[in-house]
C-alpha positions in Angstrom: 0.0 -0.4 0.0 3.1 2.6 0.8 4.4 2.0 -2.6 1.1 2.7 -4.3 0.8 6.2 -2.0 4.3 6.9 -2.6 3.5 6.7 -6.4 0.8 8.7 -6.2 2.8 11.7 -4.2 5.3 10.8 -7.1 3.0 11.4 -9.8 1.6 14.2 -8.3 4.8 16.2 -8.0 5.5 15.3 -11.9 2.2 17.1 -12.7 3.3 20.0 -10.7 6.5 20.6 -12.3 5.0 20.1 -16.0 2.4 22.8 -15.1 4.6 25.3 -13.2 8.0 24.6 -14.4 8.8 26.1 -17.6 12.5 24.3 -17.5 11.2 21.3 -16.3 8.8 21.2 -20.0 12.3 22.4 -21.7 14.5 19.7 -20.4 11.7 17.0 -20.7 11.8 17.7 -24.3 15.5 17.1 -24.4 15.1 14.0 -22.5 12.1 12.9 -24.9 14.1 13.7 -27.9 17.6 13.1 -27.0 16.9 9.4 -24.8 15.5 7.2 -27.8 18.7 9.1 -30.1 21.1 8.6 -27.2 20.3 5.0 -27.0 20.2 4.4 -30.8 23.8 6.2 -30.9 25.3 4.2 -27.7 27.3 1.3 -29.4 26.5 -0.6 -26.5 24.5 -1.0 -22.9 27.2 1.2 -20.9 27.6 3.9 -23.6 23.3 3.8 -24.0 23.0 4.2 -20.1 25.7 6.8 -19.9 24.1 9.0 -22.6 20.3 8.5 -21.7 21.3 8.2 -17.9 22.9 11.5 -18.2 19.6 13.2 -19.4 17.7 11.6 -16.8 19.7 13.3 -14.5 19.3 16.3 -16.0 15.5 16.0 -14.9 16.1 14.8 -11.7 18.3 17.9 -10.5 15.8 20.5 -12.0 12.8 18.5 -10.0 14.8 18.9 -6.6 15.6 22.8 -8.0 12.0 23.2 -8.3 11.4 21.9 -4.9 13.8 24.3 -3.2 12.5 27.4 -4.9 8.9 26.4 -4.2 10.0 25.9 -0.1 11.5 29.0 -0.2 8.6 30.9 -1.8 6.7 29.1 0.8 8.9 30.2 3.4 8.5 34.3 2.0 8.2 36.3 -0.8 11.0 39.3 0.4 14.6 39.2 -0.6 16.7 37.6 1.9 20.3 36.8 1.3 19.9 32.9 2.6 16.7 33.1 0.2 18.8 34.1 -3.0 22.0 31.7 -2.3 19.2 28.7 -1.6 17.7 29.7 -5.0 21.0 30.0 -6.9 23.1 27.0 -5.6 19.7 24.7 -7.3 20.4 26.8 -10.0 24.3 25.8 -10.4 23.3 21.8 -9.5 21.3 22.4 -12.5 23.9 24.1 -14.7 26.3 21.2 -13.1 23.8 18.4 -14.8 23.9 19.9 -17.7 27.8 20.0 -17.9 27.8 16.1 -16.6 25.4 15.5 -19.8 27.5 17.4 -22.1 30.7 15.5 -21.5 28.9 12.4 -21.0 28.0 13.1 -24.9 30.8 14.6 -26.2 33.1 11.6 -25.1 31.3 8.9 -26.2 29.9 10.3 -29.1 33.6 11.6 -30.1 36.0 9.2 -28.4 37.3 6.5 -31.3 36.9 2.4 -30.7 
């Protein structure tokens, strides 16, 4: 029963991200297009896992960033250095995940075998 409740909460979170987060929709498009492309371009299971997994990592970090932003906004809308820092750190995490994805794709696609 707990598994079903957890699944329901997860689906609710995905729906909220879709409805309220433009960046999530953009990155989901990246996964929808890039996922099958990565599966096709990967030469073996490891390369496929790296290509597709790196894109899913971006989506996961974006969800966490959105959660941080929502929690900070819940506390208060007024400007505060710690609120700004929390949001900036979340944004930096998204950037780091995008860099990881770019490095993985570049390494896998441009390495010779």
